[in-house]
C-alpha positions in Angstrom: 39.4 52.5 16.3 42.9 52.0 15.7 43.3 55.9 15.2 41.6 56.4 18.7 43.6 53.7 20.5 46.7 55.4 19.1 45.9 58.7 20.3 45.0 57.2 24.0 48.4 55.5 24.0 50.3 58.8 22.9 48.4 60.6 25.6 48.8 58.2 28.4 52.1 56.5 27.5 54.2 59.1 25.7 52.7 62.2 27.1 56.2 64.1 26.6 56.8 63.2 23.0 58.3 60.0 24.0 57.9 58.6 20.8 60.8 60.7 19.3 63.2 59.9 22.1 62.5 56.3 22.4 62.6 56.4 26.4 59.8 56.5 28.8 60.1 58.7 32.2 60.2 55.4 34.3 63.3 54.3 32.2 64.8 57.5 32.6 64.5 57.4 36.4 65.7 53.8 36.4 69.0 54.8 34.6 69.8 57.9 36.9 69.2 55.4 40.0 71.6 53.0 38.5 74.1 55.5 37.8 73.6 56.9 41.5 73.9 53.4 42.9 77.2 52.7 40.8 78.8 56.0 42.0 78.0 55.1 45.7 79.5 51.8 45.1 82.7 53.4 43.7 82.9 55.8 46.6 82.1 53.2 49.2 84.7 50.9 47.7 87.3 53.8 47.5 86.8 54.8 51.1 87.0 50.9 52.1 90.2 50.7 50.3 91.6 53.9 51.8 90.5 52.5 55.4 92.3 49.3 54.7 95.5 50.9 53.4 95.6 53.3 56.2 95.0 50.5 58.7 97.7 48.4 57.1 100.2 51.3 57.3 99.3 51.9 60.8 99.9 48.4 61.6 103.3 48.3 59.6 104.3 51.4 61.6 103.4 50.1 64.9 105.1 46.9 64.2 108.2 48.8 63.1 108.2 51.0 66.2 107.8 48.0 68.4 110.6 46.1 66.8 112.8 49.4 67.0 112.0 49.4 70.6 113.0 46.0 71.2 116.3 46.3 69.6 116.9 49.6 71.6 115.9 47.8 74.6 118.4 45.0 73.9 121.2 47.5 73.0 120.6 49.3 76.4 120.8 46.1 78.2 124.1 45.6 76.6 125.3 49.2 77.6 124.6 48.3 81.3 126.7 45.2 81.1 129.7 47.2 79.5 129.0 49.8 82.1 129.0 47.4 84.9 132.4 46.1 83.3 134.0 49.4 83.4 133.1 49.7 87.0 134.5 46.4 88.1 137.6 47.3 86.3 138.0 50.5 88.2 137.4 48.4 91.3 140.0 46.0 90.5 142.6 49.0 89.6 141.9 50.4 93.2 142.4 47.3 94.9 145.7 46.7 92.9 146.6 50.2 93.5 147.4 50.5 89.7 145.3 53.2 88.0 146.1 52.4 84.5 144.1 51.5 81.4 145.5 50.0 78.3 144.4 47.8 75.3 145.8 44.6 76.4 145.1 43.7 80.2 141.9 45.2 80.6 138.8 43.3 80.9 136.6 45.9 79.1 138.8 46.3 76.1 137.5 42.8 74.6 135.1 42.8 71.6 131.9 40.8 71.9 131.3 38.8 68.5 127.7 38.3 67.2 126.0 36.6 70.0 122.7 35.1 70.1 120.4 36.3 72.9 116.6 35.0 72.8 115.5 36.3 69.3 118.3 38.8 68.9 121.9 38.8 67.5 124.2 41.2 69.6 127.7 42.3 69.1 129.4 45.2 70.9 132.8 46.7 71.8 133.9 49.6 74.2 136.5 52.2 73.1 138.7 54.6 75.1 137.9 58.1 73.8 141.0 59.3 75.7 143.1 57.6 73.4 142.0 59.8 70.6 142.8 63.4 69.7 140.7 65.8 71.6 139.5 68.7 69.4 139.0 71.0 72.2 142.8 70.8 73.0 142.8 73.7 70.2 141.8 76.3 72.8 142.5 76.9 76.6 140.4 78.6 79.0 141.1 82.1 80.3 138.4 83.5 82.6 135.2 83.3 80.4 137.2 83.3 77.1 138.6 80.5 75.2 142.1 81.4 73.4 143.6 79.4 70.7 146.6 77.1 71.3 149.1 77.5 68.5 150.8 74.1 69.7 147.7 72.1 69.3 146.8 73.7 66.0 150.3 72.3 64.7 149.5 69.1 66.2 146.0 68.8 64.7 147.6 69.7 61.3 150.0 66.9 61.7 147.3 64.3 62.4 145.1 65.5 59.4 148.1 65.4 57.0 148.8 61.7 58.1 144.8 60.5 58.0 143.4 62.6 55.3 143.8 62.4 51.5 147.2 64.3 50.2 144.8 67.0 48.6 143.5 68.2 51.9 144.6 71.4 53.4 145.4 70.3 56.8 146.6 73.7 58.1 143.4 75.5 56.8 141.1 72.9 58.4 143.2 73.1 61.8 143.2 76.9 61.8 139.3 76.8 60.7 138.7 74.4 63.6 140.5 76.7 66.1 138.4 79.8 64.9 135.2 77.4 65.3 135.9 77.2 69.0 137.7 80.3 70.1 135.5 82.9 72.0 136.4 85.9 69.4 135.0 86.7 66.0 138.4 87.6 64.7 140.2 85.6 61.9 143.5 85.1 63.8 145.3 83.2 60.8 144.9 83.9 57.0 143.8 80.2 56.8 141.2 80.8 59.6 137.1 81.5 59.1 134.7 83.0 61.3 131.0 84.1 61.0 131.3 86.3 58.2 132.8 83.6 56.0 129.9 81.3 57.0 126.5 81.5 55.0 124.2 79.3 56.6 125.8 78.8 60.2 127.6 80.6 62.9 130.8 79.7 64.8 129.6 78.3 68.4 133.0 80.0 70.1 132.9 77.5 72.8 134.4 73.7 73.3 133.0 71.4 70.8 130.4 68.8 71.8 131.3 66.0 69.1 134.0 65.3 66.8 131.5 65.6 63.8 131.8 69.5 64.2 134.8 69.0 62.1 132.3 68.4 59.0 130.7 71.8 59.5 134.1 73.8 58.7 134.1 75.9 55.8 137.0 74.1 53.9 135.6 70.7 54.9 133.2 70.3 52.1 136.0 70.9 49.5 138.1 68.4 51.1 138.3 64.9 49.9 137.0 62.3 52.6 139.3 59.7 54.1 138.7 56.3 52.2 138.9 54.5 55.5 135.8 55.6 57.6 137.6 54.2 60.9 139.9 57.6 60.6 137.0 59.1 62.4 138.2 57.1 65.6 141.0 59.2 65.9 139.1 62.3 66.8 136.9 63.0 69.7 135.5 66.0 71.8 136.1 65.9 75.3 136.2 68.5 78.4 139.0 70.9 78.5 142.1 69.5 80.5 141.3 65.7 79.4 144.4 64.2 78.9 145.6 61.6 76.3 146.1 58.0 77.4 149.6 56.9 76.1 148.7 53.4 76.8 145.6 53.3 74.4 146.6 56.1 71.9 147.4 54.7 68.3 150.6 55.8 66.8 149.1 58.5 64.5 147.7 60.2 67.5 151.1 59.7 69.4 153.0 61.5 66.5 150.6 64.3 66.2 150.8 65.0 69.9 154.5 63.9 71.2 156.0 63.6 67.7 155.2 67.2 66.9 157.2 68.3 70.0 159.8 65.7 70.7 160.1 64.0 67.3 159.6 60.4 65.7 162.1 59.0 67.9 160.2 59.7 71.0 157.1 58.3 69.5 158.6 54.9 68.8 160.2 55.1 72.5 157.0 55.2 74.0 155.6 52.4 71.5 158.3 50.1 72.7 157.8 51.0 76.5 154.0 50.1 76.4 154.9 47.1 74.3 156.5 45.4 77.2 154.2 46.6 79.7 151.7 49.4 80.4 153.2 52.8 81.1 152.3 53.5 84.7 154.0 57.0 85.2 154.1 59.9 82.8 157.2 61.6 84.6 159.3 58.3 84.2 158.3 58.0 80.7 159.5 61.5 80.1 162.9 60.2 81.5 163.4 58.4 78.5 166.5 59.1 76.5 164.3 60.2 73.5 162.7 63.2 75.7 166.4 64.3 76.8 166.7 67.1 74.1 163.5 68.7 75.3 163.8 71.7 77.9 162.2 71.3 81.2 159.2 73.7 80.5 158.6 71.9 77.1 158.7 68.7 79.0 156.3 69.9 81.6 153.7 71.2 79.0 154.1 68.0 77.1 153.5 65.9 80.3 150.5 67.9 81.3 148.8 66.6 77.9 149.4 63.1 78.9 148.1 60.3 81.3 148.1 56.6 81.8 144.4 56.2 82.7 140.9 57.0 81.2 137.6 58.4 82.3 135.8 58.6 79.0 134.6 55.8 76.9 132.3 55.0 74.2 130.0 51.5 73.9 128.9 50.6 70.5 126.2 47.9 70.3 124.9 46.2 67.1 121.5 44.5 67.4 119.8 42.2 64.8 116.2 41.3 65.2 114.4 39.4 62.3 116.9 40.7 59.7 116.6 44.3 60.9 119.6 46.2 62.5 120.2 48.8 65.0 123.3 50.3 66.4 123.4 52.3 69.9 126.6 54.4 70.5 126.7 55.5 74.1 129.2 57.6 75.8 130.3 57.2 79.2 132.2 59.2 81.8 133.7 56.9 84.5 134.9 59.1 87.4 138.0 57.6 88.9 137.7 59.5 92.1 136.3 57.6 95.2 132.5 57.8 95.7 132.0 59.0 92.1 129.7 57.2 90.0 129.7 56.2 86.1 127.4 58.0 84.0 126.1 58.1 80.3 126.4 61.5 78.9 125.4 60.9 75.4 123.5 58.4 73.2 123.2 58.2 69.6 121.3 56.0 67.3 123.4 55.6 64.2 122.9 54.0 60.8 125.2 50.9 60.2 127.4 52.4 57.4 130.5 51.2 58.7 131.7 47.9 60.7 131.6 47.9 64.3 134.9 49.5 65.6 137.3 47.4 67.1 137.4 47.4 71.0 139.8 50.0 72.8 141.1 51.8 69.6 140.7 50.8 65.9 144.3 51.9 65.1 146.1 50.7 68.4 149.0 48.8 66.9 151.2 50.2 64.3 149.9 47.8 61.7 146.4 48.9 62.2 145.1 46.0 63.9 
């Protein structure tokens, strides 16, 4: 009986030799099903975590964009206030018949310290771009061409010698800048550089749009950078024919432009004259004794570069919201002619790598304050 029962058990329960494997078909199926369930659970868990991660990243990105836009809108509001201040100053100058801009008496030449506004902290300042050395002085327009100006190259060389480290080759940088701007593709000076010398860029052969183009020069990467980042506040890139405001220009720029032609005594005479009161007329300034040694033609050429008022300004605004910072740098053209408007011609969101520039000019006084 036991032998017959054993045969029946083998035929019905272990028809596939299960006695040697120790598993039944049903247990096999249950094991495979369990593995499938675990795999599905793992896949679903991975997908769920990925969805949560992406959603969190999306929400974080959206919040960052909203916060950035909030800071940008605050900065734009401060820009409008500064723009209105420049317009009010112009109206005041017209009413007083004194078209003069200086760093002492102008209402725009005041720095806004960190000031709370709703949930933000704002600070701002306005700089006079016509108190800086205009890189586009290196060329003059002749029809459709731009011709190098040897006098301006000498002036830029003098300024770089004063402000860059002693190892910098000021003459080479100035000549490369002139080649960068002039219309031809000829190296006019042994220290210049044109298209063949550049590997990854081409010279624009036209006026510079921003003073940062100085950094694109062939020799700039071989030049030690100024330790004081405020040095870049001595340079600008404005349209051809824009004059230098002698009331707002710092001593370094006055020395480069006036000192290169008339000597250090003339620079000191200008600094002394504007210290007592703003200079209101260039022709009267040129009658100072320090300029007597210049010929009439040299005086006229120098006077053509100088002015006592400004049309181009820069507004810098720092905004902090919830510990996050933004800086907006806007450049404005305030046309001094009747019926003309004040307009923004460039905006740049800049990283806060340096402190906010002081109002009017970072190097206005001889002691750098």
